[in-house]
KEPA-499356 format. One line per field, with one value per residue (C-alpha): residue in three letters; x, y, z. Coordinates in nm, 3 decimals. Each point is the difference from the previous one (the first is absolute). Example, Ala and Ser with C-alpha at 12.3 -4.5 7.8 and 13.67 -1.06 7.14 Angstrom:
# KEPA-499356
res: ala|ser
u: 1.230|0.137
v: -0.450|0.344
w: 0.780|-0.066
//
This chain:
# KEPA-499356
res: unk|unk|unk|unk|unk|unk|unk|unk|unk|unk|unk|unk|unk|unk|unk|unk|unk|unk|unk|unk|unk|unk|unk|unk|unk|unk|unk|unk|unk|unk|unk|unk|unk|unk|unk|unk|unk|unk|unk|unk|unk|unk|unk|unk|unk|unk|unk|unk|unk|unk|unk|unk|unk|unk|unk|unk|unk|unk|unk|unk|unk|unk|unk|unk|unk|unk|unk|unk|unk|unk|unk|unk|unk|unk|unk|unk|unk|unk|unk|unk|unk|unk|unk|unk|unk|unk|unk|unk|unk|unk|unk|unk|unk|unk|unk|unk|unk|unk|unk|unk
u: 3.185|-0.094|0.219|-0.232|0.017|0.379|0.032|-0.249|0.155|-0.133|0.072|0.060|0.130|0.336|-0.178|-0.239|0.288|0.198|-0.298|-0.063|0.368|0.010|-0.306|0.143|0.336|-0.184|-0.186|0.329|0.137|-0.305|0.057|0.361|-0.128|-0.223|0.298|0.187|-0.301|-0.009|0.376|-0.036|-0.295|-0.242|-0.356|-0.219|-0.270|0.258|0.117|-0.356|-0.072|0.293|-0.112|-0.343|0.160|0.199|-0.311|-0.184|0.292|0.020|-0.376|0.038|0.271|-0.220|-0.303|0.209|0.123|-0.353|-0.134|0.270|-0.052|-0.372|0.047|0.254|0.031|-0.364|-0.128|0.231|-0.103|-0.368|0.064|0.184|-0.300|0.136|-0.258|-0.083|0.365|0.079|-0.292|0.087|0.358|-0.112|-0.232|0.285|0.215|-0.276|-0.032|0.374|0.023|-0.295|0.164|0.285
v: -3.117|0.045|0.180|0.301|0.042|-0.020|0.283|0.238|0.294|0.257|0.366|0.060|0.330|0.008|0.106|-0.298|-0.242|0.142|-0.032|-0.362|-0.091|0.161|-0.197|-0.325|0.059|0.060|-0.329|-0.173|0.128|-0.134|-0.344|0.004|0.098|-0.308|-0.216|0.143|-0.054|-0.367|-0.037|0.156|-0.223|0.289|-0.064|-0.136|0.263|0.277|-0.162|-0.047|0.366|0.101|-0.235|0.162|0.344|-0.115|-0.143|0.328|0.198|-0.224|0.035|0.377|-0.009|-0.228|0.226|0.302|-0.177|-0.116|0.354|0.145|-0.280|0.074|0.377|-0.018|-0.329|-0.106|0.352|0.043|-0.336|0.092|0.335|-0.186|-0.227|-0.309|0.003|-0.372|-0.106|0.259|-0.112|-0.369|0.066|0.210|-0.275|-0.252|0.232|0.033|-0.377|-0.050|0.280|-0.127|-0.342|0.148
w: -0.282|-0.362|-0.251|-0.012|0.378|-0.005|-0.253|0.159|0.176|0.238|0.042|0.368|0.120|0.173|0.320|-0.020|-0.065|0.291|0.235|-0.104|0.036|0.345|0.110|-0.135|0.170|0.327|-0.048|-0.083|0.332|0.181|-0.157|0.117|0.344|0.004|-0.094|0.298|0.225|-0.097|0.047|0.346|0.096|0.041|0.111|-0.280|0.043|-0.046|-0.325|-0.123|0.075|-0.218|-0.278|0.013|-0.031|-0.304|-0.165|0.057|-0.144|-0.309|-0.051|0.017|-0.268|-0.212|0.035|-0.095|-0.315|-0.080|0.036|-0.227|-0.253|-0.010|-0.023|-0.279|-0.189|0.016|-0.060|-0.301|-0.145|0.030|-0.169|-0.280|-0.057|0.177|0.281|-0.013|0.022|0.268|0.217|-0.049|0.107|0.296|0.120|-0.025|0.210|0.260|0.012|0.050|0.255|0.202|0.042|0.201
//
């Protein structure tokens, strides 16, 4: 991560933060559930189903963050005359996100 990325901040509402934290805690619980399933020798297909659910939930969190980033950070940068940089960064984010 470059220095400029480390110092950038976002302005999320308390409600948005709370919703994201709740989703991530739910996902954390699902991961612990998979650990228990493995410890208890559960059927592989059941474990894989849970892994698929976690991946879908993480993608949903990622898409939410991407949408908010585009609506606020990218939009603000374009309004401030930094369109080229904002679009470059957004494309890099899309590339990273699509690899997951």
